[in-house]
C-alpha positions in Angstrom: 0.0 0.0 0.0 1.1 3.5 -0.8 0.8 6.4 1.6 -0.1 10.1 1.4 1.6 12.3 3.9 0.0 15.6 4.9 1.7 18.4 6.8 0.8 22.0 6.7 2.8 24.8 8.3 1.2 27.6 10.1 0.1 30.2 7.5 -2.5 32.9 6.7 -4.7 30.4 4.8 -5.2 27.6 7.3 -4.2 26.3 10.7 -1.1 24.3 11.4 -1.5 20.6 10.8 1.2 18.2 12.2 2.2 15.4 9.9 -0.5 12.8 9.3 -0.1 9.6 7.2 -3.0 8.0 5.2 -2.8 4.6 3.5 -4.1 4.9 -0.1 -6.7 2.5 -1.4 -6.0 2.8 -5.1 -4.8 5.5 -7.5 -4.2 9.1 -6.4 -5.4 11.7 -8.9 -3.6 15.0 -9.6 -5.4 18.1 -10.9 -5.1 21.8 -11.0 -8.5 22.2 -9.3 -11.7 20.2 -8.6 -15.4 20.8 -8.0 -17.1 19.1 -5.2 -20.8 18.9 -4.5 -22.3 19.4 -1.1 -19.5 21.1 0.9 -21.2 24.4 1.4 -24.1 24.9 3.8 -26.5 25.5 0.9 -25.3 22.2 -0.8 -23.9 23.9 -3.9 -20.7 23.0 -5.7 -17.4 24.4 -4.6 -14.1 24.7 -6.3 -10.9 23.6 -4.5 -7.3 24.4 -5.4 -4.1 23.8 -3.5 -2.5 26.8 -1.8 1.2 27.4 -1.9 3.5 29.7 0.0 4.9 31.0 -3.3 4.3 34.8 -3.6 2.8 34.8 -0.1 -0.1 32.6 -1.3 -0.9 31.3 -4.8 -3.0 28.5 -6.2 -1.2 25.2 -6.9 -2.3 21.7 -7.8 -4.1 19.1 -5.6 -4.1 15.4 -5.1 -7.1 13.3 -4.1 -7.9 9.6 -3.7 -9.4 6.9 -1.4 -7.6 6.4 1.8 -7.9 4.8 5.2 -6.9 6.6 8.4 -5.6 4.2 11.1 -7.8 1.4 9.9 -11.0 3.5 9.8 -13.5 3.3 6.9 -12.5 4.5 3.5 -12.7 8.3 2.8 -11.6 10.6 0.0 -8.6 12.6 1.0 -7.9 16.0 -0.8 -4.5 17.6 -0.2 -2.9 20.7 -1.7 0.2 22.8 -1.2 2.3 23.6 1.8 -0.4 26.2 2.8 -3.2 23.6 2.4 -6.4 24.1 0.3 -8.4 27.1 -0.8 -12.1 26.6 -1.3 -14.8 28.9 -2.8 -18.3 28.5 -4.5 -18.0 27.2 -8.0 -20.0 30.3 -9.1 -17.2 32.6 -8.0 -14.9 34.1 -10.6 -11.8 36.1 -10.6 -8.4 35.5 -9.1 -8.0 33.5 -5.9 -7.2 35.7 -2.9 -6.9 35.5 0.9 -8.9 38.8 0.9 -11.9 37.3 -0.9 -14.8 36.8 1.6 -16.3 34.0 -0.5 -13.2 31.8 0.0 -11.9 29.9 2.9 -8.8 27.8 3.7 -8.4 24.3 5.1 -5.3 22.2 5.8 -6.9 19.2 4.0 -10.3 17.6 3.5 -11.5 14.1 4.3 -14.8 13.5 2.4 -17.3 10.6 2.4 -16.6 8.0 -0.3 -19.8 8.8 -2.1 -18.8 12.5 -2.7 -19.1 13.7 -6.3 -15.8 15.1 -7.5 -15.2 16.6 -10.9 -11.9 17.9 -12.2 -12.6 21.5 -12.9 -12.1 23.0 -16.4 -10.0 26.1 -16.8 
């Protein structure tokens, strides 16, 4: 079994996350961004990118795949850059920014296995 390691340093996008190790349960997919249904309180789609320390915070690629965490049930792990993930409604346009009130940061996401994930276009 392969593993995905996640560690996010303290940063303006998300909280510090000490190293965690997840066992992969198949292929890990890489993408520039994804859209996920049902993350927002209204149930709408949200776009997720990785967030990098480059330039004090810029979008970067992500990885996602099925994992187990210490023998627990299978979940979908989404990881990004050294500053975690950046998330916003799929209807939002324009450049990504820490100053955008429609966006939020997370160190990583663990989603239920039935979550609908689409690789975002553009």
